[in-house]
N, C-alpha and C positions, 0 to 999 in steps of 0.2 A: 504494500500500500504506500503510495507516494504521500508525502505530507503536503502536497499541493493540489490535491483533488477537490472536486466540488463537494460542498457540504449543504448548500441551500439552493434549491431550484425554485425560481419564481416564475409563475405564468402571469403575463399581463392581460388585463381585460377589464370590463366594466361589470359591476354587480347588477343583478336584476334580470328577470325572465325575458324582458324585451331585448336584451343584448346577447343572450346565451348563444344564439346561432349565428351571430354576426362575424364578419372577417376580423374585426378588431379584437375578438375574444379567442383567437386561435391559441394564444399562450395559455389561457385557462383550459382549453381543450386538452392540451398536452399534459399538464400536471394532473388533470382529472383522470386521464387514461392511465397514467403511472400509478396513481392512488388506487384506481379501480382494479388494476391487475393484481394488487396486493391486498385487496379488501381493507384498505386503510381509509377510514372516514376523515373528511375534513371537519374541523371544529372551529366555530367562530371564537376568536380570541381578541377581546376588545383592546387589550394592551398592545397588540400587534396591528390593530386596525385592519384585520384580515382574517382569513381562514387558513388554518395550518393542519397539515397531515404529516405523519412520520412513517417512513418506509425503510426497508433494508435493501441496499444495493451493494453488491460486491463486499458483503460482510460489514458494511458501515451503516450507521443511522444517518439518514438523510431527511432533511425537512423540506416539505413542499409548501409553497405559499401562494395564495390567491388574495391580493390586496382588495379590500372592500372600499377603497377610498375614491373610486373612479380613476380613470386612466391618468389624468393630469396631476394627480397627487400620489401616484404609486410609490414614489420614493419614501414617503413618510412611513409606509408599512414596511418596505424593504429595510430601511435603516433601523427601525424598531427591532426587527428580528435579528439583524446582523449584530447590533450592539448587545442584545440580551444574550445571544449564544456565542459572542466574541468571534464572529466569522468575518474575515477580511474580504474586501471586494473581489480579490482574485480567486476566491473560493466560492463565489456566487455565480450562478448561471441564470440569466433572465431570458425567457422565451417570449417572443413578440412577433406580430405580423410585420411583414416586410414588403413594401410596395415595389422595391427594386429587384425582386426575384420573381421568376415565373411561378405560377401555381404548380404545386407538386414538387417544389425544390426546397430543401432546408439546408442551411449552412451554419457552421459554428465559427465564431471569431471572438477574439479578445480585444477589448478596447475600441476606440474610435468615437465618432461623434454620435449625435442623436438623429441626424437626417430628418429633423422636423417631427420625430415621433415623441409625443408629449410624455408617454410613460418612461421612455429612456431619458428624456430631458430632465424630468423630475428625479429620477433615480441617480443620475450623474450629480445633480445638484445636492441631493440629500446625503449621498455617500461621500461626496467630495472627491470622487475618483471616476475615471472612465475605464478602469482596469478590470471590471467584471467581465465575465464571459457572456456571450449572447447566442441563443439559438434563433436564427433569423428564418422565419417561416414564410415562404413565398405566397403572396396573394395576388401578385401582378398589379399593374397600375391602370387606372381607368383611362389614361391617355391625356387628361387635362387636369391641371392643378385645381381648378374650380370644382371638379367633381369628386375630389378625394374624400371629403368629410362624409358625404352621403354614401360613397362607395364602401369605405371601411366600416360604416355603421349599418351596412346592408348585408343581406344573406348571400353567400355564394350559391351558384347553381348546384344542382345535385351532383353533376359531374365534377365540378371544381371542388366541392366539399369532399368527395371521395378521393380526389387526388391529394388534397391537403392532408387528409387523415392517413393516406399511404405514406406521405413524407414524415408524418409524426411517428408512424410505426418504424420507419427506418431510423429515426432519431432514437427511439426506444432501444434499439440494438446497440447503441453507442453509450448507453448509460454507465455500464461497468467501467469502460475506459475513462469516461469523464470523472467518475468518482475516484478512480485510481490515479488520476493525474496524467493519463496517457493521451494528452490532447491532440498531439500530432497524428497519432494512430486513429483516433476518433474522427478527426477532420479528413484524413486520407480516405478512410472507409466510407464516411457519409458523402463526401464530395465526389466520390467515384460513382455514386448512384446516378443513373440516367446520364 
């Protein structure tokens, strides 16, 4: 076990039934699928401004977080958990929707900017660091900046949802490597898909 592996996996999204099936909530989709595979319930934790679940991956206790703060205040929840469990930014993985990747493609990276993503912007601000890892989940771009808000808050087609969920399944297969700190291996394997 590397001492540099992921300890906290955050899925970005908006709380509430009206947002559940939207593109902006694909980060939630991923952490929910990880928790579901292990029958690990999410529990509302007011001190963390979110819902937390605990799973075992590669023999390690890993926390899964769904902020309840709405997207543009996600960092408040992320930093509350990180401080409480003493988890540095470079051991956090944040899963989010990515306009700059095609539907059905997921990519891992560390650091970088927020590219206009409010959940990332607030997380960078709250953590005081860009050095957390990201799982970028491709949702494609609507083609015009003025359409982005309605697009990300809209539901993908059935075909697109199926392809997004396939990309999340592929990311699932990289969890052990991420927890073990084998980031290059995880990236090589995930990025060789399609």
